[in-house]
C-alpha positions in Angstrom: -6.6 -7.3 23.8 -4.3 -5.8 21.2 -5.4 -4.4 17.9 -4.5 -6.4 14.8 -2.8 -4.3 12.2 -3.9 -4.3 8.6 -1.9 -6.6 6.4 -2.1 -9.6 8.8 -5.6 -11.0 8.1 -7.8 -12.5 10.9 -8.5 -16.0 9.6 -4.9 -16.9 8.7 -6.2 -18.5 5.5 -5.2 -17.1 2.1 -7.8 -14.9 0.4 -9.7 -15.8 -2.7 -8.0 -14.0 -5.7 -10.3 -12.7 -8.4 -8.4 -12.1 -11.7 -11.1 -11.4 -14.3 -13.9 -8.9 -14.6 -16.3 -11.8 -15.2 -15.3 -13.4 -11.9 -15.7 -10.1 -10.1 -19.2 -9.6 -11.6 -20.3 -12.9 -10.0 -19.6 -11.4 -6.6 -21.9 -8.3 -7.0 -24.2 -8.1 -4.0 -22.0 -10.1 -1.8 -19.8 -9.2 1.2 -16.2 -9.5 -0.1 -14.2 -8.8 2.9 -13.8 -8.0 6.6 -10.8 -6.2 8.0 -9.0 -6.5 11.3 -9.8 -4.4 14.3 -7.8 -1.1 14.7 -7.9 1.1 17.8 -8.7 4.8 17.4 -6.3 6.7 19.6 -6.3 10.2 20.8 -2.9 10.7 19.1 -4.5 9.7 15.7 -7.4 12.1 16.3 -5.1 14.9 17.2 -2.9 14.3 14.1 -6.0 14.5 11.9 -7.1 17.7 13.7 -3.7 19.2 13.0 -3.8 18.1 9.3 -7.2 19.5 8.7 -7.4 22.4 11.1 -10.5 21.0 12.7 -9.7 21.4 16.4 -13.3 21.3 17.7 -13.2 20.4 21.4 -15.2 17.2 21.0 -12.2 15.8 19.2 -9.2 17.2 21.0 -10.2 18.2 24.5 -10.8 15.1 26.6 -11.8 17.0 29.8 -14.3 19.3 28.0 -15.6 16.5 25.8 -16.5 14.4 29.0 -19.2 17.0 29.7 -21.0 16.2 26.4 -23.4 13.4 25.7 -20.4 11.6 24.0 -18.8 11.2 27.4 -15.3 11.9 25.9 -13.5 12.7 22.7 -14.6 11.2 19.4 -13.0 10.8 16.0 -13.9 13.2 13.3 -16.4 11.7 10.8 -14.0 12.5 8.0 -11.2 10.8 9.8 -13.3 7.6 10.0 -14.0 8.0 6.2 -10.4 8.6 5.4 -9.3 5.4 7.2 -11.2 3.1 4.7 -8.2 2.4 2.5 -6.1 1.6 5.6 -8.8 -0.6 7.2 -9.2 -2.6 3.9 -5.5 -3.5 3.7 -5.5 -6.5 5.8 -9.0 -7.7 5.2 -10.0 -11.3 4.9 -12.0 -12.3 1.9 -11.6 -11.5 -1.7 -8.5 -9.9 -3.2 -9.1 -8.2 -6.5 -6.1 -8.5 -8.9 -7.2 -7.7 -12.4 -3.7 -7.0 -13.5 -4.2 -3.3 -13.8 -1.5 -0.6 -13.9 -3.1 1.3 -11.0 -6.2 1.7 -8.9 -7.5 5.1 -8.0 -10.3 6.4 -5.8 -12.8 7.8 -8.2 -15.3 9.3 -5.7 -18.2 8.6 -3.4 -21.9 8.3 -4.1 -23.2 8.5 -0.5 -21.7 8.9 3.0 -23.4 8.7 6.4 -22.0 8.8 9.9 -24.7 7.0 12.0 -22.7 6.8 15.2 -19.6 8.3 16.7 -16.3 6.6 17.2 -15.2 7.2 20.8 -11.5 7.5 21.3 -10.1 4.2 22.6 -12.7 2.1 20.7 -11.7 -0.3 17.9 -13.1 -0.2 14.4 -13.1 -2.5 11.4 -14.3 -2.5 7.8 -16.9 -4.6 6.1 -17.0 -4.4 2.3 -19.8 -5.4 0.0 -19.4 -5.3 -3.8 -22.3 -3.3 -5.3 -21.4 -2.9 -9.0 -18.8 -3.6 -11.6 -18.8 -1.5 -14.8 -16.3 -1.4 -17.7 -15.2 2.1 -18.7 -14.3 1.5 -22.3 -11.3 -0.8 -22.7 -9.1 1.2 -20.4 -10.7 0.8 -17.0 -13.1 -1.0 -14.7 -15.2 0.9 -12.1 -16.1 -0.8 -8.9 -18.8 0.4 -6.5 -18.6 -0.9 -3.0 -20.5 -0.3 0.3 -17.9 0.3 3.0 -19.2 -0.1 6.6 -17.0 0.9 9.4 -18.1 -1.0 12.5 -17.3 0.0 16.1 -16.6 -2.9 18.4 -19.4 -3.4 20.9 -21.7 -0.8 19.3 -25.0 -1.5 17.5 -24.7 1.2 14.8 -21.8 1.6 12.4 -19.7 4.7 12.5 -19.6 5.2 8.8 -21.4 3.8 5.8 -20.0 5.0 2.5 -20.5 4.0 -1.1 -17.1 4.2 -2.7 -16.1 4.2 -6.4 -12.7 2.9 -7.5 -11.2 2.6 -11.0 -8.7 0.0 -12.0 -6.8 1.3 -15.1 -5.2 -1.2 -17.5 
C-alpha cells in the first residue's frame, strides 16, 4: 500500500472553506480535519538526526535498536512534532481562509509523546479546533489539538496543542 502525499486529500471531495471568524468560532470543539497517511522512513529520521545533531542509536542504528524494547529504530519525538505542518497540508475537512496576509506558528501550550513511531510505520494527523481569539484588529489566534496517529497502533505518537496566528 503506498503512502498518500499531503496535498491530495483522501475523500476526493472539496473541503469546506471557512472565510469568517464567526464561521470559524462555530467549529470550536469539533474535529476539522484528517490528513493522509505518510510513511516514516529511515532516510527521513537520519536527515532529522543530521539537522539536529541527535544521533542517539535508537533513531539511527537499526541493528543496535533491534536489541531494545522498541524492536528497531524509531522517529525522534521532535521529528514527529515538526511534521505537523506537513501532515496538515493535504487534510480532508475544513480549510481556513480568512483572507490574511500570513499565518505564523505562535507556539505550543502542551506536547506529549504517548507512543513511539517505528521506522516504516505510517502516520497521519487529526486536528480539533479548541479556541479562536481575536488579537486586536490585526490578527486571529487559533488553538488546535493536533493528534499524530500511527497506523495500527492504539496510542497516538504525539498530541500537541498548537497556536497559530493569522495576520490581516
